[in-house]
Residue frames as a rotation matrix with the C-alpha (Angstrom) as fourth column:
MET 1
0.553 -0.786 0.276 -84.50
-0.592 -0.137 0.794 2.44
-0.587 -0.603 -0.541 -42.64
LYS 2
0.241 -0.556 -0.795 -81.56
-0.865 0.248 -0.436 1.20
0.439 0.793 -0.422 -44.69
PRO 3
0.941 0.082 -0.328 -80.87
0.024 0.952 0.307 -2.55
0.338 -0.296 0.893 -44.20
ILE 4
0.496 -0.813 0.304 -77.82
-0.742 -0.216 0.635 -3.22
-0.451 -0.540 -0.710 -42.02
GLN 5
0.802 -0.348 -0.485 -74.99
-0.158 0.660 -0.734 -5.03
0.576 0.666 0.474 -43.77
ILE 6
0.582 -0.642 0.499 -72.39
-0.590 0.088 0.802 -6.92
-0.559 -0.762 -0.328 -41.72
ALA 7
0.704 -0.422 -0.571 -69.35
-0.433 0.382 -0.816 -8.12
0.563 0.822 0.087 -43.70
ILE 8
0.611 -0.540 0.580 -67.11
-0.432 0.386 0.815 -10.82
-0.664 -0.748 0.003 -42.27
ASP 9
0.735 -0.450 -0.507 -63.94
-0.458 0.222 -0.861 -11.55
0.500 0.865 -0.043 -44.23
GLY 10
0.270 -0.738 0.618 -60.84
-0.808 0.175 0.562 -13.60
-0.523 -0.652 -0.549 -43.61
PRO 11
-0.507 -0.593 -0.626 -58.77
-0.838 0.509 0.197 -16.56
0.202 0.624 -0.755 -44.79
SER 12
0.171 0.536 -0.826 -59.91
-0.361 0.815 0.454 -20.17
0.917 0.221 0.333 -45.08
GLY 13
0.033 -0.101 -0.994 -60.57
0.621 0.782 -0.058 -21.82
0.783 -0.615 0.089 -41.72
ALA 14
-0.837 -0.382 0.393 -60.70
-0.004 -0.712 -0.702 -18.62
0.548 -0.589 0.594 -39.66
GLY 15
-0.701 0.633 -0.328 -64.25
0.631 0.337 -0.699 -19.41
-0.332 -0.697 -0.636 -38.58
LYS 16
-0.941 0.297 -0.164 -66.08
-0.337 -0.876 0.344 -16.93
-0.042 0.379 0.924 -40.83
SER 17
-0.442 0.821 -0.360 -69.04
-0.213 0.294 0.932 -19.13
0.871 0.489 0.044 -41.71
THR 18
-0.299 0.291 -0.909 -69.52
0.828 0.552 -0.095 -20.41
0.474 -0.781 -0.406 -38.17
MET 19
-0.759 -0.061 -0.649 -69.42
0.479 -0.728 -0.491 -16.90
-0.442 -0.683 0.582 -36.73
ALA 20
-0.894 0.427 -0.138 -71.62
-0.417 -0.678 0.605 -15.41
0.165 0.598 0.784 -39.46
LYS 21
-0.341 0.791 -0.508 -74.30
0.195 0.588 0.785 -18.08
0.920 0.168 -0.355 -38.97
LEU 22
-0.244 0.204 -0.948 -74.33
0.954 0.227 -0.197 -17.71
0.176 -0.952 -0.250 -35.19
LEU 23
-0.894 -0.121 -0.432 -74.25
0.226 -0.953 -0.201 -13.93
-0.387 -0.277 0.879 -35.35
ALA 24
-0.747 0.661 -0.067 -77.17
-0.364 -0.323 0.874 -13.82
0.556 0.677 0.482 -37.79
LYS 25
-0.143 0.692 -0.707 -79.12
0.548 0.651 0.526 -16.16
0.824 -0.312 -0.473 -35.53
ARG 26
-0.484 -0.119 -0.867 -78.32
0.855 -0.277 -0.439 -14.05
-0.187 -0.954 0.236 -32.46
LEU 27
-0.912 0.065 -0.406 -79.42
-0.100 -0.993 0.063 -10.89
-0.399 0.098 0.912 -34.29
GLY 28
-0.050 0.942 0.333 -82.42
0.366 0.327 -0.871 -12.49
-0.929 0.079 -0.361 -35.95
ILE 29
0.359 0.116 -0.926 -81.32
-0.709 -0.612 -0.352 -11.49
-0.607 0.783 -0.137 -39.45
MET 30
0.989 0.120 -0.089 -80.36
-0.147 0.672 -0.726 -13.27
-0.027 0.731 0.682 -42.67
TYR 31
0.068 -0.981 0.182 -77.07
-0.297 0.154 0.942 -15.11
-0.952 -0.118 -0.281 -43.14
LEU 32
0.912 0.184 -0.367 -75.83
-0.395 0.146 -0.907 -15.38
-0.113 0.972 0.206 -46.73
ASP 33
0.321 -0.796 0.514 -73.14
0.096 0.567 0.818 -18.00
-0.942 -0.213 0.258 -47.35
THR 34
0.604 -0.111 -0.789 -71.33
-0.730 -0.474 -0.492 -16.60
-0.320 0.874 -0.367 -50.39
GLY 35
-0.477 -0.877 0.057 -68.70
-0.800 0.460 0.384 -19.33
-0.363 0.137 -0.922 -50.37
ALA 36
-0.243 0.472 0.847 -71.39
0.086 0.881 -0.466 -21.95
-0.966 -0.040 -0.255 -50.85
MET 37
0.755 0.530 -0.386 -72.26
-0.285 -0.265 -0.921 -20.37
-0.591 0.805 -0.049 -54.19
TYR 38
0.152 -0.797 -0.585 -68.71
-0.986 -0.081 -0.145 -20.82
0.068 0.599 -0.798 -55.51
ARG 39
-0.642 -0.344 0.685 -68.62
-0.492 0.870 -0.023 -24.32
-0.588 -0.352 -0.728 -54.05
ALA 40
0.294 0.847 0.444 -71.82
-0.020 0.469 -0.883 -25.19
-0.956 0.251 0.154 -55.92
LEU 41
0.759 -0.084 -0.646 -70.31
-0.642 -0.265 -0.720 -24.08
-0.110 0.961 -0.255 -59.23
ALA 42
-0.329 -0.944 -0.024 -67.15
-0.944 0.328 0.045 -26.04
-0.035 0.037 -0.999 -58.47
LEU 43
-0.368 0.278 0.887 -69.24
-0.224 0.900 -0.375 -29.14
-0.903 -0.337 -0.268 -57.74
LYS 44
0.736 0.662 -0.142 -71.02
-0.241 0.060 -0.969 -28.73
-0.633 0.747 0.204 -61.08
ALA 45
0.402 -0.674 -0.620 -67.66
-0.899 -0.161 -0.408 -28.61
0.175 0.721 -0.670 -62.89
ILE 46
-0.566 -0.647 0.511 -66.25
-0.756 0.655 -0.009 -31.60
-0.329 -0.391 -0.859 -60.99
ARG 47
0.040 0.688 0.725 -69.33
-0.116 0.723 -0.681 -33.65
-0.992 -0.057 0.108 -61.82
MET 48
0.935 0.302 -0.184 -68.81
-0.183 -0.032 -0.983 -32.81
-0.303 0.953 0.025 -65.50
ASN 49
0.465 -0.846 0.259 -65.12
0.779 0.531 0.335 -33.75
-0.421 0.046 0.906 -65.31
ILE 50
0.668 -0.237 0.705 -64.12
0.296 -0.785 -0.545 -30.13
0.683 0.573 -0.454 -65.98
ASP 51
-0.298 -0.837 -0.458 -60.86
0.903 -0.092 -0.420 -28.87
0.309 -0.539 0.784 -64.50
THR 52
0.618 0.630 -0.471 -61.90
0.765 -0.620 0.174 -26.01
-0.183 -0.468 -0.865 -62.17
ARG 53
-0.096 -0.717 -0.691 -58.84
0.236 -0.691 0.684 -24.06
-0.967 -0.098 0.236 -63.38
ASP 54
-0.681 -0.108 0.725 -60.03
0.717 0.102 0.689 -24.24
-0.149 0.989 0.008 -67.01
ARG 55
-0.664 0.382 -0.643 -61.49
-0.085 -0.893 -0.443 -20.76
-0.743 -0.240 0.625 -67.47
GLU 56
-0.758 0.350 -0.550 -62.93
-0.635 -0.206 0.745 -21.36
0.147 0.914 0.378 -70.93
ARG 57
-0.611 0.535 -0.583 -64.84
0.267 0.833 0.484 -24.49
0.745 0.141 -0.652 -69.95
ILE 58
-0.637 0.394 -0.663 -66.09
0.681 -0.115 -0.723 -22.91
-0.361 -0.912 -0.195 -66.71
LEU 59
-0.689 0.358 -0.630 -67.41
-0.404 -0.911 -0.076 -19.98
-0.601 0.202 0.773 -68.73
ASP 60
-0.802 0.395 -0.448 -69.11
-0.291 0.395 0.871 -22.44
0.521 0.829 -0.202 -71.09
ILE 61
-0.438 0.646 -0.625 -71.23
0.697 0.683 0.218 -23.88
0.567 -0.340 -0.750 -68.29
LEU 62
-0.923 -0.039 -0.382 -71.74
0.320 -0.629 -0.709 -20.64
-0.212 -0.777 0.593 -66.32
PRO 63
-0.736 0.676 -0.037 -74.85
-0.627 -0.661 0.413 -19.36
0.255 0.327 0.910 -68.22
ASP 64
-0.033 0.764 -0.644 -76.73
-0.319 0.603 0.731 -22.61
0.947 0.230 0.223 -67.56
VAL 65
-0.674 -0.244 -0.697 -75.89
0.528 0.499 -0.687 -22.99
0.516 -0.831 -0.207 -63.86
ASN 66
0.221 0.804 0.553 -78.79
-0.160 -0.529 0.833 -22.23
0.962 -0.272 0.012 -61.52
ILE 67
-0.648 -0.484 -0.589 -77.65
0.539 0.255 -0.803 -21.51
0.538 -0.837 0.096 -57.94
GLU 68
0.192 0.803 0.564 -80.24
-0.139 -0.546 0.826 -20.66
0.972 -0.237 0.007 -55.30
ILE 69
-0.942 -0.334 0.018 -80.21
-0.038 0.053 -0.998 -19.94
0.332 -0.941 -0.063 -51.56
LYS 70
0.053 0.999 0.002 -83.32
-0.219 0.010 0.976 -21.15
0.974 -0.052 0.219 -49.75
TYR 71
-0.649 -0.145 0.747 -84.40
-0.757 0.022 -0.653 -21.52
0.078 -0.989 -0.124 -46.15
VAL 72
-0.032 0.581 -0.813 -85.73
-0.196 0.794 0.575 -24.98
0.980 0.178 0.088 -45.30
ASP 73
0.616 0.368 -0.697 -87.14
0.587 0.375 0.717 -25.39
0.525 -0.851 0.015 -41.79
GLY 74
0.985 -0.157 -0.071 -85.24
-0.079 -0.776 0.625 -22.27
-0.153 -0.611 -0.777 -40.73
THR 75
0.198 -0.962 0.188 -81.91
0.239 0.234 0.942 -23.54
-0.951 -0.142 0.276 -42.09
GLN 76
0.370 -0.126 -0.920 -80.15
-0.788 -0.568 -0.239 -22.06
-0.493 0.813 -0.310 -45.11
ARG 77
0.249 -0.254 0.935 -79.63
0.370 0.917 0.150 -24.57
-0.895 0.308 0.323 -47.91
ILE 78
-0.306 -0.427 -0.851 -77.84
-0.667 -0.541 0.512 -24.23
-0.679 0.724 -0.119 -51.24
PHE 79
0.488 0.564 0.666 -79.45
0.158 0.693 -0.703 -25.61
-0.858 0.448 0.249 -54.38
LEU 80
-0.597 -0.680 -0.425 -77.66
-0.439 -0.167 0.883 -26.43
-0.671 0.714 -0.199 -57.62
ASP 81
-0.755 0.372 -0.540 -79.95
-0.511 0.182 0.840 -26.84
0.411 0.910 0.053 -60.63
GLY 82
0.208 0.977 0.036 -82.79
-0.703 0.124 0.700 -27.69
0.680 -0.171 0.713 -58.25
GLU 83
0.416 -0.132 -0.900 -80.81
0.407 0.912 0.055 -30.20
0.813 -0.389 0.433 -56.16
ASP 84
0.904 -0.134 0.407 -80.00
-0.419 -0.469 0.777 -29.57
0.087 -0.873 -0.480 -52.50
VAL 85
0.490 -0.814 -0.314 -76.20
0.339 0.509 -0.791 -29.89
0.803 0.281 0.525 -52.43
SER 86
0.714 -0.136 0.687 -75.60
-0.555 -0.709 0.436 -28.28
0.428 -0.693 -0.581 -49.01
ASP 87
0.702 -0.439 0.560 -73.73
-0.299 0.533 0.792 -31.32
-0.646 -0.724 0.243 -47.70
LYS 88
0.728 -0.377 0.573 -72.08
0.648 0.652 -0.394 -32.37
-0.225 0.658 0.719 -50.97
ILE 89
0.702 -0.442 0.558 -70.14
0.125 -0.694 -0.709 -29.10
0.701 0.568 -0.432 -51.32
ARG 90
0.809 -0.326 0.490 -68.12
-0.588 -0.419 0.692 -29.52
-0.020 -0.847 -0.531 -48.09
THR 91
0.804 -0.571 0.166 -65.38
0.556 0.821 0.129 -31.87
-0.210 -0.011 0.978 -49.35
ASP 92
0.078 -0.881 -0.467 -61.70
0.186 -0.447 0.875 -30.88
-0.980 -0.155 0.129 -49.74
GLU 93
-0.539 -0.265 0.799 -61.93
0.790 0.168 0.589 -31.37
-0.291 0.949 0.119 -53.52
VAL 94
0.376 0.766 0.522 -64.81
0.851 -0.508 0.132 -28.91
0.366 0.395 -0.843 -53.76
SER 95
0.698 -0.181 -0.693 -63.01
0.382 -0.724 0.575 -26.47
-0.606 -0.666 -0.436 -51.43
MET 96
-0.392 -0.916 -0.086 -60.00
0.311 -0.219 0.925 -26.30
-0.866 0.335 0.371 -53.75
GLY 97
-0.431 0.322 0.843 -62.30
0.899 0.069 0.433 -26.14
0.082 0.944 -0.319 -56.78
ALA 98
0.674 0.723 -0.153 -64.17
0.738 -0.667 0.100 -23.21
-0.030 -0.181 -0.983 -55.26
SER 99
0.262 -0.686 -0.679 -60.90
0.191 -0.653 0.733 -21.35
-0.946 -0.322 -0.040 -54.78
ASN 100
-0.688 -0.552 0.471 -60.13
0.514 0.087 0.853 -21.92
-0.512 0.829 0.224 -58.47
VAL 101
-0.150 0.696 0.702 -63.49
0.939 -0.121 0.321 -20.87
0.308 0.708 -0.636 -59.95
SER 102
0.686 0.447 -0.574 -63.70
0.648 -0.735 0.202 -17.83
-0.331 -0.510 -0.794 -57.67
ALA 103
-0.227 -0.856 -0.465 -60.54
0.310 -0.516 0.799 -16.49
-0.923 0.038 0.383 -59.31
ILE 104
-0.596 0.092 0.798 -62.39
0.802 0.012 0.598 -16.17
0.046 0.996 -0.081 -62.65
PRO 105
-0.966 0.128 -0.226 -63.66
-0.072 -0.968 -0.238 -12.56
-0.249 -0.214 0.945 -63.02
GLU 106
-0.568 0.793 -0.217 -66.82
-0.504 -0.127 0.854 -13.49
0.650 0.595 0.472 -64.94
VAL 107
-0.224 0.448 -0.866 -67.81
0.605 0.760 0.236 -15.99
0.764 -0.471 -0.441 -62.26
ARG 108
-0.682 -0.097 -0.725 -67.39
0.694 -0.400 -0.599 -13.40
-0.232 -0.911 0.340 -59.51
GLN 109
-0.943 0.330 -0.041 -69.31
-0.323 -0.876 0.358 -10.82
0.082 0.351 0.933 -61.54
LYS 110
-0.315 0.873 -0.371 -72.34
-0.151 0.340 0.928 -13.07
0.937 0.349 0.024 -61.83
LEU 111
-0.028 0.310 -0.950 -72.41
0.798 0.580 0.165 -14.24
0.602 -0.753 -0.264 -58.22
VAL 112
-0.834 -0.304 -0.460 -71.55
0.525 -0.693 -0.494 -10.86
-0.169 -0.654 0.738 -56.69
ALA 113
-0.780 0.605 0.162 -74.48
-0.393 -0.674 0.626 -9.27
0.488 0.425 0.763 -58.53
LEU 114
0.047 0.801 -0.596 -76.78
0.201 0.577 0.791 -11.86
0.978 -0.157 -0.134 -56.98
GLN 115
-0.264 -0.241 -0.934 -75.31
0.938 0.163 -0.307 -11.30
0.226 -0.957 0.183 -53.51
GLN 116
-0.986 -0.150 -0.078 -75.64
0.162 -0.969 -0.189 -7.51
-0.047 -0.199 0.979 -53.76
LYS 117
-0.456 0.888 0.062 -79.27
-0.295 -0.216 0.931 -7.80
0.840 0.406 0.360 -54.87
ILE 118
0.160 0.498 -0.853 -80.12
0.638 0.607 0.474 -9.88
0.754 -0.619 -0.220 -51.81
ALA 119
-0.430 -0.462 -0.776 -78.26
0.902 -0.266 -0.341 -7.54
-0.049 -0.846 0.531 -49.43
SER 120
-0.919 0.092 0.384 -80.03
0.019 -0.961 0.275 -4.45
0.395 0.260 0.881 -50.80
ASN 121
-0.092 0.992 0.087 -83.36
-0.397 -0.117 0.910 -5.69
0.913 0.049 0.405 -49.47
GLU 122
0.722 0.333 -0.606 -82.48
0.292 0.648 0.704 -7.54
0.627 -0.685 0.371 -46.25
ASN 123
0.522 -0.618 0.588 -80.60
-0.845 -0.284 0.452 -7.07
-0.113 -0.733 -0.671 -43.00
VAL 124
0.908 -0.174 -0.380 -77.75
-0.035 0.874 -0.485 -9.46
0.417 0.454 0.787 -43.70
VAL 125
0.367 -0.882 0.295 -74.57
-0.535 0.059 0.843 -11.03
-0.761 -0.467 -0.450 -42.38
MET 126
0.970 -0.082 -0.228 -72.32
-0.170 0.437 -0.883 -12.06
0.172 0.895 0.410 -45.25
ASP 127
0.436 -0.868 0.236 -68.97
-0.287 0.115 0.951 -13.83
-0.853 -0.483 -0.199 -45.10
GLY 128
0.944 -0.198 0.263 -66.25
0.323 0.398 -0.859 -14.41
0.065 0.896 0.440 -47.66
ARG 129
0.075 -0.991 -0.114 -62.88
0.940 0.032 0.339 -13.05
-0.332 -0.133 0.934 -48.71
ASP 130
-0.872 -0.371 0.320 -63.80
0.470 -0.819 0.329 -9.77
0.141 0.437 0.888 -50.37
ILE 131
0.096 0.992 -0.076 -67.15
0.974 -0.077 0.215 -8.82
0.208 -0.095 -0.974 -48.86
GLY 132
0.455 0.088 -0.886 -65.97
0.582 -0.783 0.221 -5.62
-0.674 -0.616 -0.407 -47.19
THR 133
-0.471 -0.752 -0.461 -63.73
0.070 -0.553 0.830 -4.57
-0.879 0.359 0.313 -50.06
HIS 134
-0.988 -0.019 -0.151 -65.81
-0.151 -0.027 0.988 -5.52
-0.023 0.999 0.024 -53.09
VAL 135
-0.571 0.818 -0.072 -69.22
0.677 0.519 0.522 -7.10
0.464 0.250 -0.850 -52.52
LEU 136
0.621 0.767 -0.161 -70.50
0.708 -0.460 0.535 -4.76
0.336 -0.446 -0.829 -49.78
PRO 137
-0.370 -0.895 0.248 -68.01
0.687 -0.444 -0.575 -1.86
0.625 -0.043 0.779 -49.73
ASN 138
-0.417 0.293 0.860 -70.53
-0.418 -0.902 0.104 0.32
0.807 -0.316 0.499 -47.87
ALA 139
0.193 0.460 -0.867 -71.34
0.546 0.684 0.484 -2.24
0.816 -0.566 -0.119 -45.15
GLN 140
0.637 0.143 0.757 -71.88
-0.413 -0.766 0.492 -0.53
0.651 -0.626 -0.429 -41.81
VAL 141
0.569 -0.454 0.685 -69.92
-0.624 0.304 0.720 -3.21
-0.535 -0.838 -0.110 -39.91
LYS 142
0.630 -0.453 -0.631 -66.81
-0.423 0.481 -0.768 -4.90
0.652 0.750 0.111 -41.29
ILE 143
0.624 -0.428 0.654 -64.89
-0.541 0.368 0.756 -7.64
-0.565 -0.825 -0.002 -39.46
PHE 144
0.310 -0.593 -0.743 -61.69
-0.673 0.416 -0.612 -9.32
0.672 0.690 -0.270 -40.64
LEU 145
0.839 0.049 0.542 -61.40
-0.447 0.628 0.637 -12.67
-0.309 -0.777 0.549 -38.83
THR 146
0.248 -0.790 -0.561 -58.05
-0.629 0.309 -0.713 -14.37
0.737 0.530 -0.420 -38.75
ALA 147
0.827 -0.145 0.543 -56.19
-0.382 0.563 0.733 -17.17
-0.412 -0.814 0.410 -36.95
SER 148
-0.196 -0.980 -0.043 -52.83
-0.773 0.127 0.622 -18.89
-0.604 0.155 -0.782 -37.29
VAL 149
-0.089 0.082 -0.993 -52.36
-0.846 0.519 0.119 -21.48
0.525 0.851 0.023 -40.05
LYS 150
-0.892 -0.326 -0.313 -51.71
-0.122 0.841 -0.528 -24.14
0.435 -0.433 -0.790 -37.40
GLU 151
-0.726 0.676 0.128 -54.93
-0.186 -0.013 -0.982 -23.32
-0.662 -0.737 0.136 -35.54
ARG 152
0.032 0.762 -0.646 -56.98
-0.942 -0.193 -0.274 -23.23
-0.334 0.617 0.712 -38.73
ALA 153
-0.358 -0.236 -0.903 -55.59
-0.623 0.781 0.043 -26.61
0.695 0.578 -0.427 -39.85
LYS 154
-0.999 -0.032 0.007 -56.36
-0.025 0.601 -0.799 -28.07
0.021 -0.799 -0.601 -36.43
ARG 155
-0.362 0.931 -0.050 -59.98
-0.534 -0.251 -0.807 -26.89
-0.764 -0.266 0.588 -36.65
ARG 156
0.098 0.357 -0.929 -60.32
-0.984 0.173 -0.037 -28.32
0.148 0.918 0.368 -40.15
TYR 157
-0.727 -0.458 -0.512 -58.80
-0.368 0.889 -0.273 -31.63
0.580 -0.010 -0.815 -39.01
THR 158
-0.890 0.417 0.185 -61.30
-0.057 0.299 -0.952 -31.88
-0.453 -0.858 -0.242 -36.14
GLU 159
-0.095 0.900 -0.424 -64.23
-0.792 -0.327 -0.516 -30.94
-0.603 0.287 0.744 -38.37
LEU 160
-0.043 0.022 -0.999 -63.39
-0.874 0.484 0.049 -33.55
0.485 0.875 -0.001 -41.01
LYS 161
-0.911 -0.345 -0.227 -62.75
-0.183 0.830 -0.527 -36.21
0.370 -0.438 -0.819 -38.38
GLU 162
-0.670 0.718 0.190 -66.11
-0.265 0.007 -0.964 -35.60
-0.693 -0.696 0.185 -36.73
LYS 163
0.229 0.779 -0.583 -67.85
-0.859 -0.120 -0.498 -35.88
-0.458 0.615 0.642 -40.11
GLY 164
0.374 -0.154 0.915 -65.98
0.133 0.985 0.112 -39.06
-0.918 0.080 0.389 -41.02
LEU 165
0.991 0.024 0.131 -64.38
0.133 -0.185 -0.974 -37.33
0.001 0.982 -0.186 -44.01
LEU 166
0.533 -0.845 -0.049 -60.78
-0.642 -0.441 0.627 -37.19
-0.551 -0.302 -0.778 -42.79
THR 167
0.940 -0.252 0.228 -58.36
0.339 0.738 -0.583 -38.45
-0.022 0.626 0.780 -45.44
LYS 168
0.363 -0.829 0.425 -55.32
0.145 -0.401 -0.905 -36.24
0.920 0.390 -0.025 -44.78
THR 169
-0.090 -0.502 -0.860 -52.81
0.972 0.143 -0.185 -35.60
0.216 -0.853 0.476 -42.04
LEU 170
0.652 0.273 -0.708 -52.71
0.546 -0.817 0.188 -32.38
-0.527 -0.508 -0.681 -40.04
GLU 171
-0.297 -0.872 -0.388 -49.51
0.178 -0.450 0.875 -31.42
-0.938 0.191 0.288 -41.87
GLU 172
-0.692 0.109 0.714 -51.16
0.722 0.136 0.679 -31.93
-0.023 0.985 -0.173 -45.28
LEU 173
0.411 0.910 0.049 -54.08
0.904 -0.414 0.109 -29.74
0.119 0.000 -0.993 -44.23
GLU 174
0.347 -0.392 -0.852 -51.67
0.324 -0.803 0.501 -27.03
-0.880 -0.450 -0.152 -43.07
LYS 175
-0.722 -0.678 0.137 -50.00
0.314 -0.145 0.938 -27.09
-0.617 0.720 0.317 -46.49
GLU 176
-0.312 0.702 0.640 -53.37
0.924 0.067 0.377 -26.91
0.221 0.709 -0.670 -48.27
ILE 177
0.645 0.576 -0.502 -54.38
0.708 -0.698 0.109 -23.89
-0.287 -0.426 -0.858 -46.20
GLU 178
-0.088 -0.775 -0.625 -51.09
0.186 -0.630 0.754 -22.15
-0.979 -0.050 0.199 -46.98
ILE 179
-0.817 -0.187 0.546 -51.62
0.540 0.088 0.837 -22.78
-0.204 0.978 0.029 -50.70
ARG 180
0.083 0.943 0.322 -55.20
0.961 -0.161 0.226 -21.55
0.265 0.290 -0.920 -50.56
ASP 181
0.481 0.008 -0.877 -54.15
0.501 -0.823 0.267 -18.43
-0.719 -0.568 -0.400 -48.62
TYR 182
-0.571 -0.783 -0.247 -51.59
0.169 -0.406 0.898 -17.66
-0.804 0.471 0.364 -51.32
ASN 183
-0.678 0.361 0.640 -54.08
0.724 0.178 0.667 -18.28
0.127 0.916 -0.382 -54.16
ASP 184
0.353 0.928 -0.120 -56.83
0.933 -0.338 0.127 -16.22
0.077 -0.157 -0.985 -52.55
SER 185
0.410 -0.258 -0.875 -54.50
0.373 -0.828 0.419 -13.32
-0.832 -0.498 -0.243 -51.70
ASN 186
-0.520 -0.786 -0.335 -52.79
-0.055 -0.360 0.931 -13.18
-0.852 0.503 0.144 -55.09
ARG 187
-0.182 0.512 0.840 -55.65
0.925 0.380 -0.031 -13.73
-0.335 0.771 -0.542 -57.52
ALA 188
-0.906 -0.195 0.375 -56.35
0.362 -0.817 0.449 -10.91
0.219 0.543 0.811 -59.95
ALA 189
-0.210 0.928 0.307 -60.10
0.031 -0.307 0.951 -10.82
0.977 0.209 0.036 -59.30
SER 190
0.474 0.520 0.711 -61.03
-0.593 -0.408 0.694 -9.37
0.650 -0.751 0.115 -55.90
PRO 191
-0.263 -0.683 -0.681 -58.27
0.103 0.682 -0.724 -10.91
0.959 -0.260 -0.108 -53.83
LEU 192
0.516 0.306 -0.800 -58.47
0.786 0.203 0.584 -11.68
0.341 -0.930 -0.136 -50.11
LYS 193
-0.567 -0.675 0.473 -57.74
0.418 -0.730 -0.541 -8.34
0.710 -0.109 0.696 -48.47
LYS 194
-0.278 0.435 -0.857 -58.70
0.906 -0.176 -0.384 -6.52
-0.318 -0.883 -0.345 -45.30
ALA 195
0.428 0.489 0.760 -60.87
0.651 -0.750 0.116 -3.48
0.627 0.445 -0.639 -45.92
ASP 196
-0.512 -0.700 0.498 -59.28
0.206 -0.663 -0.720 -0.28
0.834 -0.266 0.483 -44.62
ASP 197
-0.334 0.476 0.813 -62.23
-0.805 -0.592 0.017 0.28
0.490 -0.650 0.581 -42.27
ALA 198
0.486 0.481 -0.730 -62.51
-0.092 0.859 0.504 -3.33
0.869 -0.178 0.461 -41.05
GLU 199
0.397 -0.301 0.867 -61.84
-0.917 -0.085 0.390 -4.38
-0.044 -0.950 -0.310 -37.46
VAL 200
-0.182 -0.546 -0.818 -59.29
-0.478 0.776 -0.411 -7.22
0.859 0.316 -0.402 -37.20
LEU 201
0.456 0.359 0.814 -60.22
-0.884 0.283 0.371 -10.02
-0.098 -0.889 0.446 -34.82
ASP 202
-0.458 -0.690 -0.560 -57.75
-0.654 0.688 -0.313 -12.86
0.602 0.223 -0.767 -34.20
THR 203
0.547 0.811 0.207 -59.68
-0.777 0.400 0.486 -15.96
0.312 -0.427 0.849 -33.11
SER 204
-0.152 -0.700 -0.697 -56.66
-0.340 0.700 -0.629 -18.22
0.928 0.141 -0.344 -32.48
ASN 205
-0.899 -0.269 -0.346 -57.21
0.228 0.387 -0.893 -18.20
0.374 -0.882 -0.287 -28.71
LEU 206
-0.630 0.748 0.209 -60.91
-0.760 -0.539 -0.365 -17.35
-0.160 -0.389 0.907 -28.60
SER 207
-0.674 0.548 0.495 -63.84
0.400 0.835 -0.379 -19.69
-0.621 -0.057 -0.782 -28.11
ILE 208
-0.523 0.577 0.627 -66.87
0.718 -0.098 0.689 -19.40
0.459 0.811 -0.363 -30.39
GLU 209
0.511 0.785 -0.350 -68.84
0.847 -0.390 0.362 -17.55
0.148 -0.481 -0.864 -27.71
GLN 210
0.073 -0.581 -0.811 -65.94
0.534 -0.664 0.523 -15.19
-0.842 -0.471 0.262 -26.98
THR 211
-0.847 -0.388 0.363 -65.67
0.492 -0.319 0.810 -14.39
-0.198 0.865 0.461 -30.69
ILE 212
-0.087 0.909 0.407 -69.39
0.814 -0.170 0.555 -13.63
0.574 0.379 -0.726 -30.98
GLU 213
0.594 0.296 -0.748 -69.24
0.747 -0.546 0.378 -11.37
-0.297 -0.784 -0.546 -27.93
ALA 214
-0.394 -0.822 -0.412 -66.23
0.483 -0.566 0.668 -9.55
-0.782 0.064 0.620 -29.39
ILE 215
-0.745 0.188 0.640 -68.14
0.601 -0.228 0.766 -8.93
0.289 0.956 0.057 -32.65
LEU 216
0.334 0.941 -0.061 -71.18
0.847 -0.271 0.458 -7.65
0.414 -0.204 -0.887 -30.74
LYS 217
0.305 -0.315 -0.899 -68.94
0.637 -0.634 0.438 -5.22
-0.708 -0.706 0.008 -28.83
ILE 218
-0.793 -0.594 0.136 -67.51
0.463 -0.444 0.767 -3.95
-0.395 0.671 0.627 -32.13
MET 219
-0.329 0.776 0.539 -71.06
0.740 -0.142 0.657 -3.39
0.586 0.615 -0.527 -33.41
GLU 220
0.573 0.592 -0.566 -72.06
0.819 -0.415 0.395 -1.53
-0.001 -0.691 -0.723 -30.27
ALA 221
-0.171 -0.742 -0.648 -68.96
0.570 -0.611 0.549 0.67
-0.804 -0.275 0.527 -30.49
LYS 222
-0.929 -0.131 0.347 -70.12
0.370 -0.394 0.841 1.66
0.026 0.910 0.414 -33.98
GLY 223
-0.751 0.659 -0.039 -73.56
-0.606 -0.711 -0.356 2.59
-0.262 -0.243 0.934 -32.66
TYR 224
-0.186 0.694 -0.695 -75.45
-0.602 0.479 0.639 -0.56
0.777 0.538 0.329 -33.60
ASN 225
-0.473 0.160 0.866 -77.25
-0.804 0.323 -0.499 -1.98
-0.360 -0.933 -0.024 -30.60
HIS 226
-0.921 0.029 -0.388 -77.90
-0.212 0.798 0.564 -5.57
0.326 0.602 -0.729 -31.62
ALA 227
-0.717 0.691 -0.085 -80.98
0.489 0.412 -0.769 -5.75
-0.497 -0.593 -0.633 -29.39
ALA 228
-0.166 0.650 -0.742 -82.64
-0.310 -0.749 -0.586 -3.10
-0.936 0.132 0.326 -31.56
LEU 229
-0.824 -0.187 -0.535 -82.28
-0.559 0.112 0.821 -4.98
-0.094 0.976 -0.197 -34.86
């Protein structure tokens, strides 16, 4: 039986990663955090004092970067050159850097090939900005998650505050999200875009559980009974 591929796309802060992780856990299948791969490369560049917008220098280090996804005690972790950087890649600086490096075609080519290889052998939930349009164009289930800029900034504010990493105002975070939305939607390489056959799900007024249930209903409507996976 062909592995089932579930693609969850959407803008920054829409809840893609949270939903993808919980959905994969509910279904008992693999979750692949594609964004973490770009974040790991951005972290590598930042540590080397390389501007993440400097295409030539990013391409210089790309052949020697080793990015791996591993499961440790049932939890997915991201490794950069053998180091577990799962927590270190969640800063605002790395977030912006990831947006920059992901706009470089050669970077996307390398990481997309790795993502497609994994998805060809496993039932997988994958989230990002171009999963349904580019990475997994033949995915059986495609969801485009969205939410208002204000709601996404509020979620980011709460998340950073809880982690003790809050250094910006809510208004500054809103502006950052607007900038990232523009960058991600207008980049030349695989821009943020809803796949024609994706179901749009606005999470602005939905709880996490309500969002998961809505996704499961979409799956069932397409003939995929999650209990059978």
